[in-house]
N, CA and C of each residue as an Amber inpcrd file, in Angstrom:
protein
   255
 280.5720000  14.2780000 -42.1880000 280.0740000  15.2590000 -41.2470000
 278.7770000  14.7400000 -40.6420000 278.6720000  14.7930000 -39.3170000
 277.4870000  14.3020000 -38.6260000 276.4950000  15.4460000 -38.4360000
 275.2160000  15.1370000 -38.5220000 274.2070000  16.1730000 -38.2710000
 274.2840000  16.6440000 -36.8090000 274.0560000  17.9300000 -36.6190000
 274.1600000  18.4940000 -35.2790000 272.9060000  18.2880000 -34.4660000
 271.7930000  17.9260000 -35.0860000 270.5530000  17.7690000 -34.3400000
 270.4830000  16.4750000 -33.5480000 271.4530000  15.6000000 -33.6790000
 271.4340000  14.3580000 -32.9180000 271.6140000  14.5980000 -31.4340000
 272.2520000  15.6980000 -31.0670000 272.4510000  16.0050000 -29.6590000
 271.1810000  16.4360000 -28.9750000 270.2640000  17.0190000 -29.7020000
 269.0260000  17.5130000 -29.0970000 268.1760000  16.3640000 -28.5570000
 267.9180000  15.3020000 -29.3130000 267.1400000  14.2020000 -28.7200000
 267.8300000  13.5730000 -27.5110000 269.1340000  13.4880000 -27.5490000
 269.8500000  12.9080000 -26.4150000 269.6940000  13.7820000 -25.1710000
 269.7480000  15.1050000 -25.3590000 269.5510000  16.0040000 -24.2120000
 268.1210000  15.9420000 -23.7320000 267.1520000  15.8520000 -24.6450000
 265.7520000  15.7600000 -24.2450000 265.4800000  14.4630000 -23.4910000
 266.1500000  13.4030000 -23.8490000 265.9470000  12.1180000 -23.1850000
 266.4120000  12.1520000 -21.7360000 267.3300000  13.0470000 -21.4010000
 267.8330000  13.1550000 -20.0320000 266.9650000  14.0090000 -19.1210000
 265.9750000  14.6930000 -19.7000000 265.1050000  15.5550000 -18.8910000
 264.1320000  14.6860000 -18.0960000 263.9590000  15.0480000 -16.8370000
 263.0070000  14.3460000 -15.9840000 261.5900000  14.5960000 -16.5180000
 260.8530000  13.5440000 -16.8970000 259.5100000  13.7320000 -17.4620000
 258.5350000  14.4410000 -16.5140000 258.6370000  14.1600000 -15.2440000
 257.7500000  14.8090000 -14.2810000 258.0210000  16.2970000 -14.2140000
 259.3020000  16.6630000 -14.1930000 259.6620000  18.0910000 -14.1470000
 259.2260000  18.8070000 -15.4180000 259.3840000  18.1430000 -16.5710000
 258.9550000  18.7520000 -17.8310000 257.4330000  18.9540000 -17.8610000
 256.7020000  17.9640000 -17.3800000 255.2430000  18.0770000 -17.3260000
 254.8140000  19.1910000 -16.3940000 255.4150000  19.2630000 -15.2220000
 255.0550000  20.3060000 -14.2660000 255.4010000  21.6870000 -14.7730000
 256.5190000  21.8150000 -15.4830000 256.9030000  23.1120000 -16.0520000
 255.9130000  23.5300000 -17.1320000 255.5160000  22.5940000 -17.9900000
 254.5380000  22.9120000 -19.0290000 253.1830000  23.2350000 -18.4260000
 252.7930000  22.5210000 -17.3940000 251.5330000  22.7900000 -16.7220000
 251.5440000  24.1660000 -16.0650000 252.6430000  24.5060000 -15.4070000
 252.7580000  25.8210000 -14.7810000 252.7000000  26.9270000 -15.8340000
 253.3880000  26.7290000 -16.9440000 253.3720000  27.7330000 -18.0080000
 251.9710000  27.8830000 -18.6030000 251.2710000  26.7640000 -18.7410000
 249.9070000  26.8290000 -19.2740000 248.9800000  27.5810000 -18.2970000
 249.1140000  27.2910000 -17.0170000 248.2800000  27.9810000 -16.0160000
 248.5730000  29.4730000 -15.9780000 249.8360000  29.8450000 -16.0770000
 250.1790000  31.2660000 -16.1370000 249.5550000  31.9010000 -17.3630000
 249.6330000  31.2000000 -18.4960000 249.0500000  31.7250000 -19.7280000
 247.5380000  31.8730000 -19.6420000 246.8810000  30.9130000 -18.9850000
 245.4360000  30.9830000 -18.8570000 244.9840000  32.0660000 -17.8700000
 245.7850000  32.3000000 -16.8460000 245.4170000  33.2770000 -15.8230000
 245.8830000  34.6910000 -16.1210000 246.8760000  34.8350000 -16.9860000
 247.3710000  36.1550000 -17.3550000 246.3280000  36.8580000 -18.2230000
 246.2700000  38.1750000 -18.1370000 245.2430000  38.9110000 -18.8860000
 245.5400000  38.9810000 -20.3760000 244.4640000  38.8780000 -21.1640000
 244.4470000  39.1690000 -22.5970000 245.5800000  38.6570000 -23.4370000
 246.2040000  39.5830000 -24.1440000 247.2170000  39.2290000 -25.1380000
 248.4830000  38.6700000 -24.4980000 248.7560000  39.0330000 -23.2730000
 249.9350000  38.4870000 -22.5900000 249.7440000  36.9940000 -22.3690000
 248.5930000  36.6160000 -21.8380000 248.3050000  35.1990000 -21.6340000
 248.2630000  34.4330000 -22.9380000 247.6690000  35.0350000 -23.9620000
 247.6240000  34.3940000 -25.2730000 249.0010000  34.2070000 -25.8550000
 249.8610000  35.1760000 -25.6670000 251.2400000  35.0670000 -26.1410000
 251.9940000  33.9490000 -25.4460000 251.8000000  33.8290000 -24.1510000
 252.4520000  32.7560000 -23.3950000 251.9650000  31.3970000 -23.8970000
 250.6740000  31.2870000 -24.1380000 250.1360000  30.0280000 -24.6560000
 250.6450000  29.7230000 -26.0550000 250.8070000  30.7550000 -26.8920000
 251.3680000  30.5530000 -28.2270000 252.8200000  30.0900000 -28.1690000
 253.5810000  30.6470000 -27.2440000 254.9770000  30.2190000 -27.0840000
 255.0250000  28.7520000 -26.6370000 254.1610000  28.3950000 -25.7020000
 254.1070000  27.0030000 -25.2650000 253.6880000  26.0900000 -26.4280000
 252.7100000  26.4930000 -27.2030000 252.2870000  25.6950000 -28.3540000
 253.4210000  25.5420000 -29.3690000 254.1760000  26.5970000 -29.6030000
 255.2930000  26.5340000 -30.5420000 256.3600000  25.5340000 -30.0420000
 256.6270000  25.5560000 -28.7440000 257.5920000  24.6210000 -28.1850000
 257.1040000  23.1780000 -28.3170000 255.8080000  22.9770000 -28.0980000
 255.2530000  21.6240000 -28.2320000 255.2490000  21.1660000 -29.6850000
 255.0140000  22.0630000 -30.6150000 255.0790000  21.7040000 -32.0350000
 256.5000000  21.3260000 -32.4180000 257.4790000  22.0730000 -31.9340000
 258.8890000  21.7360000 -32.2010000 259.2340000  20.3530000 -31.6460000
 258.7520000  20.0620000 -30.4500000 258.9910000  18.7600000 -29.8440000
 258.2700000  17.6590000 -30.6280000 257.0720000  17.9360000 -31.1090000
 256.3260000  16.9650000 -31.8870000 257.0440000  16.6620000 -33.1950000
 257.5400000  17.6890000 -33.8680000 258.2630000  17.4930000 -35.1240000
 259.5200000  16.6560000 -34.8880000 260.1950000  16.9130000 -33.7920000
 261.4320000  16.2030000 -33.4710000 261.1750000  14.7260000 -33.1750000
 260.0620000  14.4250000 -32.5250000 259.7930000  13.0500000 -32.1120000
 258.8060000  12.3290000 -33.0320000 258.3590000  12.9710000 -34.0870000
 257.3420000  12.3770000 -34.9810000 257.7030000  10.9840000 -35.4690000
 258.9290000  10.7290000 -35.9570000 259.2210000   9.4100000 -36.5300000
 259.1280000   8.2550000 -35.5290000 259.2930000   8.5190000 -34.2510000
 259.3190000   7.4180000 -33.2960000 258.0310000   7.2660000 -32.5130000
 257.0450000   8.1260000 -32.7760000 255.7650000   8.0650000 -32.0630000
 254.7880000   7.1540000 -32.7900000 254.0480000   6.3430000 -32.0240000
 252.9970000   5.5390000 -32.6710000 251.8590000   6.4420000 -33.1260000
 251.0830000   6.0080000 -34.1030000 250.0170000   6.8580000 -34.6480000
 249.0170000   7.3610000 -33.5990000 248.6670000   6.5480000 -32.6310000
 247.7340000   6.9850000 -31.6060000 248.2620000   8.1400000 -30.7840000
 249.5300000   8.0930000 -30.4650000 250.1720000   9.1850000 -29.7080000
 250.2240000  10.4410000 -30.5500000 250.4900000  10.2840000 -31.8210000
 250.5210000  11.4600000 -32.7070000 249.1890000  12.1790000 -32.7210000
 248.1000000  11.4160000 -32.8160000 246.7760000  12.0100000 -32.8570000
 246.4700000  12.7370000 -31.5530000 246.7970000  12.1240000 -30.4230000
 246.5620000  12.7710000 -29.1370000 247.3670000  14.0600000 -28.9770000
 248.6060000  14.0160000 -29.3970000 249.4430000  15.2170000 -29.2750000
 248.9550000  16.3250000 -30.2040000 248.5380000  15.9680000 -31.4130000
 247.9920000  16.9680000 -32.3190000 246.7050000  17.5840000 -31.7490000
 245.8770000  16.7450000 -31.1320000 244.6380000  17.2510000 -30.5280000
 244.9450000  18.2030000 -29.3650000 245.9120000  17.8450000 -28.5410000
 246.2700000  18.7070000 -27.4160000 246.8290000  20.0410000 -27.8810000
 247.6690000  20.0240000 -28.9030000 248.2340000  21.2640000 -29.4350000
 247.1350000  22.1080000 -30.0750000 246.1980000  21.4610000 -30.7570000
 245.0830000  22.1860000 -31.3580000 244.2350000  22.8850000 -30.2950000
 243.9550000  22.1880000 -29.2080000 243.1950000  22.8030000 -28.1170000
 243.9620000  23.9490000 -27.4680000 245.2620000  23.7920000 -27.3360000
 246.0790000  24.8540000 -26.7640000 246.0810000  26.0870000 -27.6820000
 246.1860000  25.8580000 -28.9920000 246.1370000  26.9770000 -29.9250000
 244.7750000  27.6700000 -29.9200000 243.7130000  26.8840000 -29.8070000
 242.3630000  27.4590000 -29.7190000 242.2190000  28.3070000 -28.4760000
 242.7320000  27.8170000 -27.3550000 242.6740000  28.5970000 -26.1040000
 243.4720000  29.8920000 -26.2380000 244.6290000  29.8060000 -26.8830000
 245.4570000  31.0010000 -27.0650000 244.7400000  32.0320000 -27.9270000
 244.1280000  31.5810000 -29.0240000 243.4290000  32.5250000 -29.8990000
 242.2110000  33.1280000 -29.2220000 241.4800000  32.3250000 -28.4510000
 240.3550000  32.8570000 -27.7130000 240.7970000  33.8820000 -26.6620000
 241.9440000  33.6090000 -26.0760000 242.4800000  34.5250000 -25.0590000
 242.9030000  35.8470000 -25.6980000 243.4580000  35.7950000 -26.8860000
 243.9110000  36.9960000 -27.5710000 242.7110000  37.8100000 -28.0600000
 241.6930000  37.1360000 -28.5870000 240.5400000  37.8270000 -29.1190000
 239.6490000  38.2530000 -27.9820000
Protein backbone atom coordinates (compact mmCIF):
# COMPACT_ATOMS: atom_id res chain seq x y z
CA UNK A 1 0.00 0.00 0.00
CA UNK A 2 1.40 3.40 -1.00
CA UNK A 3 1.12 6.43 1.26
CA UNK A 4 -1.52 8.88 0.09
CA UNK A 5 0.48 11.99 0.97
CA UNK A 6 2.80 11.54 -2.01
CA UNK A 7 0.23 13.23 -4.23
CA UNK A 8 0.27 16.43 -2.20
CA UNK A 9 3.91 17.37 -2.93
CA UNK A 10 3.39 16.60 -6.60
CA UNK A 11 0.34 18.88 -6.72
CA UNK A 12 2.21 21.60 -4.82
CA UNK A 13 5.10 21.38 -7.28
CA UNK A 14 2.71 22.24 -10.14
CA UNK A 15 1.55 25.48 -8.51
CA UNK A 16 2.90 28.65 -10.08
CA UNK A 17 5.27 30.14 -7.43
CA UNK A 18 4.43 33.71 -8.39
CA UNK A 19 0.69 33.07 -8.06
CA UNK A 20 1.19 31.36 -4.70
CA UNK A 21 3.29 34.27 -3.43
CA UNK A 22 0.77 36.86 -4.62
CA UNK A 23 -2.12 34.93 -3.05
CA UNK A 24 -0.29 34.70 0.29
CA UNK A 25 0.63 38.38 0.10
CA UNK A 26 -2.96 39.37 -0.65
CA UNK A 27 -4.23 37.24 2.23
CA UNK A 28 -1.67 38.78 4.58
CA UNK A 29 -2.65 42.31 3.53
CA UNK A 30 -6.33 41.53 4.05
CA UNK A 31 -5.49 40.15 7.49
CA UNK A 32 -3.46 43.21 8.40
CA UNK A 33 -6.09 45.65 7.17
CA UNK A 34 -9.15 43.83 8.53
CA UNK A 35 -10.32 44.98 11.95
CA UNK A 36 -9.42 43.23 15.21
CA UNK A 37 -10.15 39.57 15.66
CA UNK A 38 -11.21 39.05 12.05
CA UNK A 39 -7.82 40.18 10.77
CA UNK A 40 -6.05 38.17 13.45
CA UNK A 41 -8.02 35.09 12.51
CA UNK A 42 -7.10 35.49 8.85
CA UNK A 43 -3.45 35.81 9.80
CA UNK A 44 -3.68 32.71 12.01
CA UNK A 45 -5.21 30.72 9.14
CA UNK A 46 -2.38 31.87 6.87
CA UNK A 47 0.20 30.93 9.52
CA UNK A 48 -1.38 27.48 9.92
CA UNK A 49 -1.20 26.92 6.16
CA UNK A 50 2.45 27.98 6.12
CA UNK A 51 3.25 25.67 9.05
CA UNK A 52 1.61 22.77 7.20
CA UNK A 53 3.69 23.59 4.12
CA UNK A 54 6.84 23.86 6.24
CA UNK A 55 6.22 20.46 7.83
CA UNK A 56 5.63 18.92 4.40
CA UNK A 57 8.82 20.34 2.89
CA UNK A 58 11.06 20.16 5.99
CA UNK A 59 13.18 17.15 4.86
CA UNK A 60 14.21 18.75 1.56
CA UNK A 61 14.92 22.29 2.79
CA UNK A 62 18.46 23.41 3.59
CA UNK A 63 19.01 24.60 7.18
CA UNK A 64 19.25 28.27 6.18
CA UNK A 65 15.88 28.16 4.47
CA UNK A 66 14.35 26.44 7.48
CA UNK A 67 15.53 29.22 9.78
CA UNK A 68 14.17 31.94 7.48
CA UNK A 69 10.80 30.23 7.15
CA UNK A 70 10.53 29.71 10.90
CA UNK A 71 11.37 33.39 11.45
CA UNK A 72 8.73 34.50 8.93
CA UNK A 73 6.06 32.29 10.51
CA UNK A 74 7.02 33.56 13.97
CA UNK A 75 6.63 37.17 12.83
CA UNK A 76 3.28 36.35 11.22
CA UNK A 77 2.07 34.71 14.44
CA UNK A 78 3.24 37.72 16.47
CA UNK A 79 1.35 40.06 14.14
CA UNK A 80 -1.76 37.90 14.43
CA UNK A 81 -1.62 37.88 18.23
CA UNK A 82 -1.05 41.62 18.37
CA UNK A 83 -3.98 42.11 16.03
CA UNK A 84 -6.25 39.97 18.22
CA UNK A 85 -5.19 41.62 21.46
